[in-house]
KEKOL-367748 format. One record per residue (C-alpha): residue number from 0; chain; x, y, z; residue in three letters. Coordinates in Angstrom, 1 decimal. Layout:
BEGIN
> NUM / A / X / Y / Z / ALA
...
This chain:
BEGIN
> 0 / A / 84.5 / 93.9 / 33.9 / MET
> 1 / A / 83.7 / 95.6 / 37.2 / SER
> 2 / A / 84.9 / 95.1 / 40.7 / ASP
> 3 / A / 81.5 / 95.8 / 42.3 / ILE
> 4 / A / 77.8 / 95.6 / 41.4 / THR
> 5 / A / 75.7 / 98.7 / 41.8 / LEU
> 6 / A / 71.9 / 98.7 / 42.0 / CYS
> 7 / A / 70.3 / 101.9 / 40.6 / GLU
> 8 / A / 67.3 / 102.6 / 42.9 / CYS
> 9 / A / 66.0 / 105.9 / 41.4 / PHE
> 10 / A / 62.9 / 104.3 / 39.8 / ALA
> 11 / A / 61.6 / 102.6 / 42.9 / ARG
> 12 / A / 63.2 / 103.7 / 46.2 / ASP
> 13 / A / 63.7 / 107.2 / 44.7 / GLY
> 14 / A / 60.3 / 107.7 / 43.2 / LEU
> 15 / A / 58.4 / 106.3 / 46.3 / GLN
> 16 / A / 59.3 / 109.6 / 47.9 / HIS
> 17 / A / 57.7 / 111.7 / 45.2 / GLU
> 18 / A / 54.2 / 112.9 / 45.8 / SER
> 19 / A / 53.6 / 113.7 / 42.1 / GLU
> 20 / A / 53.0 / 110.7 / 39.8 / PHE
> 21 / A / 55.8 / 110.3 / 37.3 / VAL
> 22 / A / 54.5 / 109.2 / 33.8 / ALA
> 23 / A / 55.0 / 105.5 / 33.0 / THR
> 24 / A / 56.8 / 106.4 / 29.7 / GLU
> 25 / A / 59.2 / 108.5 / 31.7 / THR
> 26 / A / 60.0 / 105.7 / 34.1 / LYS
> 27 / A / 60.4 / 103.3 / 31.2 / ARG
> 28 / A / 62.9 / 105.5 / 29.5 / ALA
> 29 / A / 64.9 / 106.1 / 32.6 / LEU
> 30 / A / 65.1 / 102.5 / 33.6 / ILE
> 31 / A / 66.3 / 101.6 / 30.1 / ASP
> 32 / A / 68.8 / 104.4 / 30.3 / GLN
> 33 / A / 70.2 / 103.0 / 33.6 / PHE
> 34 / A / 70.5 / 99.5 / 32.2 / ALA
> 35 / A / 72.3 / 100.6 / 29.1 / LYS
> 36 / A / 74.7 / 102.7 / 31.2 / ALA
> 37 / A / 76.0 / 99.5 / 32.8 / GLY
> 38 / A / 74.0 / 99.0 / 36.0 / PHE
> 39 / A / 73.7 / 95.3 / 36.4 / ARG
> 40 / A / 70.9 / 95.6 / 38.9 / ARG
> 41 / A / 68.0 / 98.1 / 38.5 / VAL
> 42 / A / 65.1 / 98.6 / 40.9 / GLU
> 43 / A / 62.2 / 98.9 / 38.4 / ALA
> 44 / A / 59.0 / 99.1 / 40.4 / THR
> 45 / A / 57.1 / 97.9 / 43.4 / SER
> 46 / A / 54.0 / 95.7 / 43.7 / TYR
> 47 / A / 52.7 / 98.0 / 46.4 / SER
> 48 / A / 49.0 / 98.6 / 47.1 / ASN
> 49 / A / 48.2 / 101.6 / 44.8 / PRO
> 50 / A / 46.1 / 103.1 / 47.6 / ALA
> 51 / A / 49.1 / 103.2 / 49.8 / VAL
> 52 / A / 51.8 / 104.1 / 47.2 / VAL
> 53 / A / 50.1 / 105.5 / 44.1 / PRO
> 54 / A / 53.5 / 106.0 / 42.4 / GLN
> 55 / A / 53.5 / 102.3 / 41.5 / PHE
> 56 / A / 50.0 / 101.8 / 40.4 / ALA
> 57 / A / 51.4 / 101.3 / 36.9 / ASP
> 58 / A / 53.8 / 98.4 / 37.9 / ALA
> 59 / A / 52.5 / 95.9 / 35.4 / SER
> 60 / A / 51.9 / 98.4 / 32.6 / ALA
> 61 / A / 55.5 / 99.6 / 33.0 / LEU
> 62 / A / 57.0 / 96.2 / 32.9 / LEU
> 63 / A / 55.0 / 95.2 / 29.9 / ALA
> 64 / A / 56.6 / 98.0 / 27.8 / GLN
> 65 / A / 60.1 / 97.9 / 29.4 / LEU
> 66 / A / 62.9 / 96.7 / 27.1 / PRO
> 67 / A / 65.5 / 94.4 / 28.7 / ARG
> 68 / A / 69.3 / 94.4 / 28.6 / VAL
> 69 / A / 70.9 / 91.0 / 28.8 / ASP
> 70 / A / 72.6 / 90.3 / 32.1 / GLY
> 71 / A / 70.7 / 92.9 / 34.0 / VAL
> 72 / A / 68.5 / 92.0 / 37.0 / HIS
> 73 / A / 65.4 / 94.1 / 37.2 / TYR
> 74 / A / 63.9 / 94.1 / 40.7 / LYS
> 75 / A / 60.4 / 94.6 / 42.1 / ALA
> 76 / A / 59.7 / 95.2 / 45.7 / THR
> 77 / A / 57.1 / 92.8 / 47.2 / CYS
> 78 / A / 55.4 / 93.6 / 50.5 / ALA
> 79 / A / 53.3 / 90.4 / 50.8 / ASN
> 80 / A / 52.2 / 87.2 / 49.2 / THR
> 81 / A / 49.7 / 89.0 / 47.0 / ARG
> 82 / A / 52.6 / 91.1 / 45.6 / ALA
> 83 / A / 54.6 / 87.9 / 44.8 / VAL
> 84 / A / 51.5 / 86.5 / 43.0 / GLU
> 85 / A / 51.3 / 89.6 / 40.9 / ARG
> 86 / A / 55.0 / 89.2 / 40.1 / ALA
> 87 / A / 54.4 / 85.6 / 39.0 / LEU
> 88 / A / 51.4 / 86.7 / 36.8 / THR
> 89 / A / 53.6 / 89.2 / 35.0 / ASP
> 90 / A / 56.4 / 86.7 / 34.6 / LEU
> 91 / A / 53.9 / 84.2 / 33.1 / ASP
> 92 / A / 52.8 / 86.9 / 30.7 / ALA
> 93 / A / 56.4 / 87.3 / 29.5 / GLY
> 94 / A / 57.3 / 90.6 / 30.9 / PHE
> 95 / A / 58.0 / 90.1 / 34.7 / GLY
> 96 / A / 61.0 / 91.0 / 36.7 / VAL
> 97 / A / 63.8 / 88.5 / 37.5 / ASN
> 98 / A / 64.5 / 89.7 / 41.0 / GLU
> 99 / A / 62.2 / 90.4 / 44.0 / ILE
> 100 / A / 62.9 / 91.8 / 47.4 / SER
> 101 / A / 61.6 / 90.7 / 50.8 / LEU
> 102 / A / 61.7 / 93.0 / 53.8 / LEU
> 103 / A / 62.0 / 92.6 / 57.6 / VAL
> 104 / A / 62.9 / 95.1 / 60.3 / SER
> 105 / A / 65.7 / 94.5 / 62.8 / ALA
> 106 / A / 63.6 / 96.1 / 65.6 / SER
> 107 / A / 60.1 / 95.2 / 66.9 / ASP
> 108 / A / 59.0 / 98.8 / 67.1 / ALA
> 109 / A / 60.0 / 99.6 / 63.6 / HIS
> 110 / A / 58.3 / 96.5 / 62.3 / SER
> 111 / A / 55.1 / 97.5 / 64.0 / GLU
> 112 / A / 55.3 / 101.1 / 62.7 / ARG
> 113 / A / 56.6 / 100.4 / 59.2 / ASN
> 114 / A / 55.2 / 96.9 / 58.4 / LEU
> 115 / A / 52.1 / 97.0 / 60.7 / LYS
> 116 / A / 53.0 / 93.7 / 62.4 / GLN
> 117 / A / 55.4 / 92.1 / 64.7 / SER
> 118 / A / 58.8 / 90.8 / 63.6 / ARG
> 119 / A / 57.7 / 87.2 / 64.1 / GLU
> 120 / A / 54.5 / 87.8 / 62.0 / ASP
> 121 / A / 56.6 / 89.5 / 59.3 / GLN
> 122 / A / 59.0 / 86.5 / 59.3 / TRP
> 123 / A / 56.0 / 84.2 / 58.8 / GLN
> 124 / A / 54.9 / 86.4 / 55.9 / ARG
> 125 / A / 58.4 / 86.4 / 54.4 / VAL
> 126 / A / 58.5 / 82.5 / 54.6 / ALA
> 127 / A / 55.1 / 82.4 / 52.8 / GLU
> 128 / A / 56.4 / 84.8 / 50.1 / MET
> 129 / A / 59.6 / 82.8 / 49.5 / ALA
> 130 / A / 57.5 / 79.7 / 49.1 / SER
> 131 / A / 55.1 / 81.4 / 46.8 / ALA
> 132 / A / 57.9 / 82.6 / 44.6 / ALA
> 133 / A / 58.6 / 78.9 / 43.6 / ARG
> 134 / A / 62.2 / 79.6 / 42.7 / GLY
> 135 / A / 61.2 / 81.8 / 39.8 / GLN
> 136 / A / 63.1 / 84.9 / 40.9 / PHE
> 137 / A / 66.4 / 85.8 / 42.5 / ARG
> 138 / A / 65.3 / 86.8 / 46.0 / MET
> 139 / A / 66.9 / 89.6 / 47.9 / VAL
> 140 / A / 66.3 / 89.9 / 51.6 / GLY
> 141 / A / 66.5 / 93.3 / 53.2 / THR
> 142 / A / 67.0 / 94.0 / 56.9 / ILE
> 143 / A / 65.9 / 97.5 / 57.8 / SER
> 144 / A / 67.3 / 99.6 / 60.7 / VAL
> 145 / A / 70.2 / 97.1 / 60.9 / ALA
> 146 / A / 72.5 / 99.8 / 62.4 / PHE
> 147 / A / 70.0 / 101.6 / 64.6 / GLY
> 148 / A / 66.3 / 102.2 / 65.0 / CYS
> 149 / A / 64.5 / 105.6 / 65.4 / PRO
> 150 / A / 62.3 / 104.0 / 68.2 / PHE
> 151 / A / 64.6 / 101.5 / 70.0 / GLU
> 152 / A / 68.0 / 103.0 / 69.4 / GLY
> 153 / A / 71.0 / 100.6 / 69.1 / ALA
> 154 / A / 70.5 / 97.2 / 67.4 / ILE
> 155 / A / 72.2 / 94.1 / 68.7 / ASP
> 156 / A / 74.5 / 92.8 / 65.9 / PRO
> 157 / A / 73.5 / 89.2 / 67.0 / ALA
> 158 / A / 69.9 / 89.9 / 66.0 / ARG
> 159 / A / 71.0 / 91.0 / 62.6 / VAL
> 160 / A / 73.1 / 87.9 / 62.1 / MET
> 161 / A / 70.1 / 85.8 / 63.2 / GLN
> 162 / A / 68.0 / 87.5 / 60.5 / ASP
> 163 / A / 70.7 / 86.8 / 57.8 / VAL
> 164 / A / 70.6 / 83.2 / 58.9 / GLU
> 165 / A / 66.9 / 83.0 / 58.6 / ARG
> 166 / A / 67.0 / 84.5 / 55.1 / PHE
> 167 / A / 69.7 / 82.0 / 54.1 / ALA
> 168 / A / 67.5 / 79.1 / 55.4 / ALA
> 169 / A / 64.7 / 80.3 / 53.1 / LEU
> 170 / A / 67.1 / 80.2 / 50.1 / GLY
> 171 / A / 67.7 / 83.9 / 50.0 / VAL
> 172 / A / 71.4 / 84.3 / 49.0 / LYS
> 173 / A / 71.4 / 88.1 / 48.6 / TYR
> 174 / A / 70.9 / 90.0 / 51.9 / VAL
> 175 / A / 70.9 / 93.7 / 52.3 / THR
> 176 / A / 71.8 / 95.5 / 55.5 / LEU
> 177 / A / 70.0 / 98.8 / 55.6 / GLY
> 178 / A / 71.1 / 101.9 / 57.5 / ASP
> 179 / A / 67.6 / 103.3 / 57.4 / THR
> 180 / A / 68.1 / 106.5 / 59.4 / ILE
> 181 / A / 71.8 / 107.2 / 58.7 / GLY
> 182 / A / 73.3 / 106.3 / 62.1 / VAL
> 183 / A / 76.0 / 103.9 / 61.0 / ALA
> 184 / A / 79.6 / 104.8 / 61.5 / THR
> 185 / A / 82.7 / 103.6 / 59.6 / GLN
> 186 / A / 83.6 / 101.4 / 62.5 / ALA
> 187 / A / 80.1 / 99.9 / 62.9 / SER
> 188 / A / 79.7 / 99.4 / 59.2 / THR
> 189 / A / 83.0 / 97.6 / 58.8 / LYS
> 190 / A / 82.4 / 95.4 / 61.9 / ALA
> 191 / A / 78.9 / 94.3 / 61.0 / LEU
> 192 / A / 79.6 / 93.5 / 57.4 / PHE
> 193 / A / 82.9 / 91.7 / 58.3 / ALA
> 194 / A / 80.9 / 89.6 / 60.8 / GLN
> 195 / A / 78.3 / 88.8 / 58.2 / MET
> 196 / A / 80.8 / 87.9 / 55.5 / LEU
> 197 / A / 82.7 / 85.6 / 57.8 / ALA
> 198 / A / 79.6 / 83.9 / 59.2 / ALA
> 199 / A / 77.8 / 83.5 / 55.8 / PHE
> 200 / A / 80.4 / 83.2 / 53.0 / PRO
> 201 / A / 77.7 / 81.9 / 50.6 / ASP
> 202 / A / 75.5 / 85.0 / 51.1 / VAL
> 203 / A / 76.1 / 88.1 / 49.0 / HIS
> 204 / A / 76.1 / 91.1 / 51.3 / ALA
> 205 / A / 74.5 / 94.3 / 50.0 / ILE
> 206 / A / 74.9 / 97.8 / 51.5 / ALA
> 207 / A / 71.8 / 100.1 / 51.4 / HIS
> 208 / A / 72.6 / 103.2 / 53.3 / PHE
> 209 / A / 70.8 / 106.5 / 53.6 / HIS
> 210 / A / 72.8 / 109.7 / 53.5 / ASP
> 211 / A / 70.9 / 111.4 / 56.3 / THR
> 212 / A / 74.0 / 112.9 / 57.9 / ARG
> 213 / A / 76.3 / 113.1 / 54.9 / GLY
> 214 / A / 78.1 / 109.9 / 55.9 / THR
> 215 / A / 76.8 / 107.5 / 53.2 / GLY
> 216 / A / 79.9 / 107.4 / 51.0 / ILE
> 217 / A / 82.4 / 107.1 / 53.8 / VAL
> 218 / A / 80.4 / 104.2 / 55.2 / ASN
> 219 / A / 80.2 / 102.6 / 51.8 / TYR
> 220 / A / 84.0 / 102.8 / 51.6 / LEU
> 221 / A / 84.2 / 101.1 / 55.0 / ALA
> 222 / A / 81.9 / 98.4 / 53.7 / ALA
> 223 / A / 84.0 / 98.0 / 50.6 / LEU
> 224 / A / 87.1 / 97.6 / 52.8 / GLU
> 225 / A / 85.2 / 94.9 / 54.7 / ALA
> 226 / A / 84.7 / 93.0 / 51.5 / GLY
> 227 / A / 81.3 / 94.1 / 50.3 / VAL
> 228 / A / 80.9 / 94.2 / 46.5 / THR
> 229 / A / 77.1 / 95.1 / 46.2 / HIS
> 230 / A / 75.8 / 98.6 / 46.8 / PHE
> 231 / A / 72.5 / 100.4 / 46.3 / ASP
> 232 / A / 72.6 / 103.9 / 45.0 / VAL
> 233 / A / 70.1 / 106.4 / 43.5 / ALA
> 234 / A / 70.7 / 109.3 / 41.1 / PHE
> 235 / A / 70.6 / 112.6 / 42.8 / GLY
> 236 / A / 70.5 / 110.9 / 46.2 / GLY
> 237 / A / 66.7 / 110.9 / 46.0 / VAL
> 238 / A / 64.2 / 108.8 / 48.0 / GLY
> 239 / A / 64.8 / 106.7 / 51.0 / GLY
> 240 / A / 61.2 / 106.4 / 52.3 / HIS
> 241 / A / 57.6 / 106.8 / 51.2 / PRO
> 242 / A / 56.4 / 110.4 / 50.9 / ALA
> 243 / A / 54.2 / 110.1 / 53.9 / LYS
> 244 / A / 56.9 / 108.8 / 56.3 / VAL
> 245 / A / 58.7 / 111.4 / 58.3 / LYS
> 246 / A / 60.9 / 109.5 / 60.9 / TYR
> 247 / A / 64.6 / 110.1 / 60.7 / GLY
> 248 / A / 63.8 / 113.9 / 60.4 / GLY
> 249 / A / 62.2 / 113.3 / 57.0 / GLY
> 250 / A / 65.7 / 113.5 / 55.4 / VAL
> 251 / A / 66.8 / 110.0 / 54.4 / THR
> 252 / A / 68.0 / 110.2 / 50.9 / GLY
> 253 / A / 69.9 / 107.4 / 49.3 / ASN
> 254 / A / 73.6 / 107.4 / 48.6 / VAL
> 255 / A / 74.1 / 109.5 / 45.5 / CYS
> 256 / A / 75.0 / 107.5 / 42.4 / THR
> 257 / A / 77.0 / 110.1 / 40.6 / GLU
> 258 / A / 79.1 / 111.0 / 43.6 / ASP
> 259 / A / 79.8 / 107.5 / 44.7 / PHE
> 260 / A / 80.8 / 106.3 / 41.3 / ILE
> 261 / A / 83.1 / 109.4 / 40.9 / ASN
> 262 / A / 84.9 / 108.4 / 44.1 / VAL
> 263 / A / 85.2 / 104.7 / 43.2 / LEU
> 264 / A / 86.6 / 105.4 / 39.7 / GLU
> 265 / A / 89.2 / 107.9 / 41.1 / THR
> 266 / A / 90.2 / 105.1 / 43.5 / MET
> 267 / A / 90.7 / 102.7 / 40.6 / GLY
> 268 / A / 87.7 / 100.6 / 41.5 / VAL
> 269 / A / 86.0 / 99.5 / 38.3 / ALA
> 270 / A / 82.3 / 100.1 / 38.4 / THR
> 271 / A / 81.4 / 98.9 / 34.9 / GLY
> 272 / A / 79.4 / 102.1 / 34.4 / ILE
> 273 / A / 79.8 / 104.2 / 31.2 / ASP
> 274 / A / 80.5 / 107.6 / 32.8 / LEU
> 275 / A / 79.2 / 109.7 / 29.9 / HIS
> 276 / A / 76.0 / 107.7 / 30.0 / ALA
> 277 / A / 75.8 / 108.1 / 33.7 / MET
> 278 / A / 76.0 / 111.9 / 33.4 / MET
> 279 / A / 73.3 / 111.9 / 30.8 / ALA
> 280 / A / 71.1 / 109.7 / 33.0 / ALA
> 281 / A / 71.7 / 112.2 / 35.9 / SER
> 282 / A / 70.4 / 115.0 / 33.8 / GLN
> 283 / A / 67.4 / 112.9 / 32.7 / ALA
> 284 / A / 66.5 / 112.3 / 36.4 / CYS
> 285 / A / 66.6 / 116.0 / 37.2 / GLU
> 286 / A / 64.4 / 116.7 / 34.1 / THR
> 287 / A / 62.0 / 114.0 / 35.1 / ALA
> 288 / A / 61.5 / 115.5 / 38.6 / LEU
> 289 / A / 61.7 / 119.1 / 37.4 / GLY
> 290 / A / 64.2 / 120.2 / 40.0 / ARG
> 291 / A / 67.9 / 120.2 / 40.9 / GLN
> 292 / A / 68.9 / 117.1 / 42.8 / LEU
> 293 / A / 71.6 / 116.6 / 45.5 / ALA
> 294 / A / 74.5 / 115.3 / 43.4 / SER
> 295 / A / 77.6 / 117.4 / 43.7 / ARG
> 296 / A / 79.0 / 115.8 / 40.6 / VAL
> 297 / A / 76.0 / 116.8 / 38.6 / ALA
> 298 / A / 76.9 / 120.4 / 39.4 / ARG
> 299 / A / 80.7 / 120.3 / 39.1 / THR
> 300 / A / 81.2 / 117.5 / 36.6 / GLY
> 301 / A / 83.4 / 114.4 / 37.1 / LEU
> 302 / A / 86.8 / 114.7 / 38.6 / ASN
> 303 / A / 88.8 / 116.3 / 35.7 / PRO
> 304 / A / 91.8 / 114.0 / 36.4 / LEU
> 305 / A / 89.5 / 111.0 / 36.0 / LEU
> 306 / A / 88.2 / 112.4 / 32.7 / CYS
> 307 / A / 91.8 / 112.8 / 31.4 / VAL
> 308 / A / 92.6 / 109.2 / 32.4 / ALA
> 309 / A / 89.4 / 108.0 / 30.7 / THR
> 310 / A / 90.3 / 109.8 / 27.5 / ALA
> 311 / A / 93.7 / 108.2 / 27.5 / GLN
């Protein structure tokens, strides 16, 4: 049993940053490795327009050959109603995902730049997507730039709470607060999640932070202290934005899977992850991308005291 739920995002949020196409078979093997290592949620792919994000042109082909581990939620990102329809088609064919994500921005400027439409228009789109899903998937709502926007600056927490409420009204019971450009602090993280958990006890709060300024793990620990039990991570700290997006200084990598799990396990927080399998998956991710990634644990190994405790 684990105290928390980790979502491994390498295969989607990580690979969206890669300009070189990663072979479908490689993705399939990695995702299966993640699930077998104990991750109960895995971002598998995105139903993005291949002309916009070529990395996921193989979404359906990948899912068709992907083995499944019981109890694991495999997620696909959906940008519009057409994407939800594609997810339903794959589900009807017997190989679809069981979780989809819906996205809004907490700022008008970011919505216009990132989603190409106003916040209200995006909310209308999200409502249409939730209706189109017909209750066939677990839906995850994501609120980008919840802690700060590269164009508007600070975000009013009341606006974020309104967005959580709107997701809940659509039947979305898992809601992610995203620190898209890495500006959250321990204090702001703890305060915003505490407010969310108090106001919406039936909604599962998910933390999705970018480690832009090296504060990802400490902010995740603040979220944990506030009562958050769901966290998004990516092997090697990869990803964070599509390859063509450069706001946030172009450095917006995700919180590193290996390093965060190492910290949690040394704290006595059970992650449910097989640590040996995690280290093997870490190496497989570096091999897949052909370069050394940002994980410190991948270079130094797990905390040796943790390894002794695990052996005992």
